[in-house]
N, C-alpha and C positions, 0 to 999 in steps of 0.2 A: 398089335404088339403086346407082349406079356412081360412087363417089367418086374423084376424081382430084385429089390434093393433094400438095404438096411438103413442107410442114412442118405439124406439129401444135403448138398452144399450149394450155397450161393457164393461162387468164387469170383471175386473181383481180381481178375488176372493182372490188370494194370489200370492206371487211371488215365493214361494218355489217350487222346482221340484226335483224328484228323478232321472232324466236323466241329462246328461251333454253333450249335442250335440254340436259339434264344430261350427255349424252354428247358434246357438241360438242368439236371439237379446240381451239376458241378460248375464251379467258376472256371473262367478261361485259364487262369493261372494253374488250376488243378489239371485241366485237360492238356495243357502244353508241357506238363512236367516231363522231364527226360525219362524215357523208358528204361527201367532197370530189370536185369535178369537176376533172379535169386537162386535159381537151380537149373540143372539140366533136365531134359525131358525124362530121362531115366530116373533121376532123383525124385521128381514129382510122382512118377508112376510107383516107384518103390515106397514112397511115403504113404500113398493111399492104400497100397497093398498091405503095408505093415500093420494097418489097423485091424486086419482080419475081417473087415466089413466090405460088402458090395455097396458102391456109392452111385447115386445119381448126381452128377456134377453139372450144375448150371454155370456155364462159363460166360462171364460178362466183363464189362469195363466201365469207363473207357470203351475203346473199340478193340475187342480181343484179336481180330484177325490180323492186326498189324504186329502182333507179337512174333518175334523171330522164330521161324520153324513151326508156326501155329498148327499146320496140318499134321506134322510129325508128332507134335505133342498130343494132339487128339487121337492119333493112331495108337500111341503108347497107352494113353489112359483108357481107351475104349476096349482094350484087350480083356480087361477084367471088370470094367465099370461101364455105366451108362452115362451119356452126355445129353445136355440140352444147351443151346447156344443162342446168345442175343447179339446180333450183328447188324451193321448197315451194309454189309457185303461190298464194301468199297475197296478191299484189297484182294489181289489175285490169289492169295493163299486159300480162299474159300473154294476156288476151282480145284486146287490140289487136294483139299479135304474131300471133295465129291468123289475123287478117284481113289483115295487111299483108305478112307474110313468106311467100315461096314455100316450101312444105314440102319440095320437092325439094332445097333448100339447107340443110336442117336434118337431120342424121343421126338424132338422137334427142333427146328431152327426158326427163331423169330427174326424175320428180315424187316427191319425198320426202314421205311421209305425216306423219311426226312426230306420232304419235297423241296423246300426252299434251298437246302444245301445241294441237293441233286441238280436243281436248275442252275445254280451258280457254277457248278462243275460240268454242266451239260453231259451228265453221266447216267441219265435215267434209262437209256437203252441198254447200257452195260449192266445196270442193276437187273433189268428184266432178263437179259441173257443169262446171268448167273443164277437167278431163281429157276429158270428153265433147265439149266444144267443140273442143279441139285435135284429137281423133280425127276429128270431123266434117270438119275442114279438112285431114285426111289427114296429120297429123303422127304420127311414131312416138313413142308415150309409154310409158315404163317406170315403173310405179308401184311404188316400193320402200318397205320398212318395216324400220327398223333393229332388229336382234335383241338387245334387252336380255333378261336371263334371264326377266323377267316376260312379255315379249312372246312369247318362244319358246313358253311354255305356253298363251298366249292366242291364238296365231297363227291357229289353225283357226277360232275364232269370228270374229275380225276379218276373216279371209279370206272367210268365208261371207257376211259383210255386204257386202263389196266385190263379190263375185261376183253377189250379188242385184241389183247395179247394173251388171253387165256388165264389171266390171274385175277384174284379177288382180294379186295382190301378189307381189313378188320379195323374198325375205328377204335382208337385207344384214348381213354380219358386222361387229360392232364392232371397230374397230382403235384401241386406246388405253385411257385410264383411264375407269372407270365405277364409282362407289360403292366406291372404294378398291382396286379390282382391275384388273389389266391384261388386256385382251382382244386377241386371241381365245383366248389360252392358258387363261384363267380359266373358259371354258365347261366344264361337266361332260360326261362321256361321253354321258349321256342327252340333254343339250341339243344336243351335236354331232350325235347320231343324228337328232334331230328336224329340225335345220337341213338336214342332207343330204336328208332326205325332202322338205322343203318346196322345196329347190332343184331337185330332180328334177321335181317337179310343175310348178314355174314354167317350167322349160325346155320342158316339153311344152305348157303353155298359151300360151306365147309363140312357138311354132314358126312361125306365119305371119308374125309381126312380125319375127322374127330373119331369116327368109328374105328378107323385103322389104328389110331394111336392107343386105343385101349383105355387107359385111365386119363382123366382130365389133365391138361397141361398145368404145371405149377403157376406159370405166369398166364393166368386164365383171362385173357382179354375178352373172350366171348361173354363173360359175366361182369363186364365193367359197369353195367347198370346198377350194381350193388353200391357203387361209389359216387353216383351222380349227385346225391344229396349230402355228401360229406363222407369222410373216411371214418369208419367205425372205430370205437375205442376198444383196445384189447388189454389195457392195463388191468391186472388182477385176474384175468382169465387163465385157466390152466393151459399150458402150452408145452409141447414136446420139443421146443427149440433147446438145443444143447444135448438132446438124446437122439432124436430122429432127424434133426435139422441143425445146420450150423452155417455161420458165415466164415469165409476164408479170405484173408487179406493178401495183397500181392506178395508179401514175404513169407506166406504160409501160416501166419498166426491164425488160429482157430478161435472164434468167439461164439458165445451162445447165439447172439444175433447182433442187435445194436446196443446191447446192454454193456458191452465191454468186458464181460465175464470171460476170461481167457481159459481155454481148454487144452492148450498145448500148441504144437506147430507140426503141420503135415510133413514139411521138409525134414524136420529134425526127428520125426518118428516118435513123438512123445505125446500124442493126442490121448486125452482121457475124457470120454463122453460121460454125460450125466446118466444116471441109471433110470430116471423116470421124469415124467412131466412135472412142472412146477409153475406157480403163478407168474404171469408176464410182469416184468418190472420196467418195461420201456416201450418204445414203438419202433417198428422196423419197416418192412414192406408189406402192405396189406394183402398182397397175393399170398405170400408165405404165411402171414399171420392168420389169414382165413383158413388155410390148409391145415396148419398145425395146432390151431385151437379147436378144430372140429372134433367131435366125439371119438372118431376113429383113431386120432393121433394123441389126443389129450387125456386119454384114460378116463373119459366121462361116461357114465352109464346112461346111454341114450334113452333107456326105458324109464 
């Protein structure tokens, strides 16, 4: 793939989710909030188009596929922009997306297994079927599994099951609280060693997919070893968030990232991006922080 975009957005399309994973960033109250529609699909498309920029829109939540008409929304947005999607594939709309959306306009789909929730719903086979359908339609699908301590030691068995269905798992490091501990620093030396081994194997198994995608994925789980000894500090580093990257809230409000510095509203067509990189004044998501504090994006002379 040869992506040509001006700005990347991390768009929290909604906060609602049908899963209740113990390691989720959000509280149960947040996840069960009533889903609210702020604009039509055409209004969202027109809002992005009105910026005069080509966007790479990372659609996440909550669980974005439960958004009404999700496949139609993606079809509208992908006409002039690129997408990446974070989903648990629990809603049938992902099947409609496979049939309606041009895979060349979707950089990747991060399909989170969430094994415990899948087992409660006896829906693991449905998940596998949906991954297979996306792959049949030539989408780049990354199948990820969050590394709770229990999962670290059960990973090989789970991985073997998926491989028997032609799929490969990418271990994803926990960032945040889980069972009263803070991760990733709470991982034991042995757990870190196993995660490193699983990451190395995942990179090898996804070689063809990685090459096909062209540039590295923004949510680059293949490099989660960077975070095993703690999340780096970005405060004070030059970052192009606000000019080359923004966060978008469900109502369309655009902010620099987690700083709360508002830059307008996509839906209202009044977005004003910053003209250049400037020092980080907050913390956000280390994946995006790593990408946009890099010399390529932060205006730093690498020489």
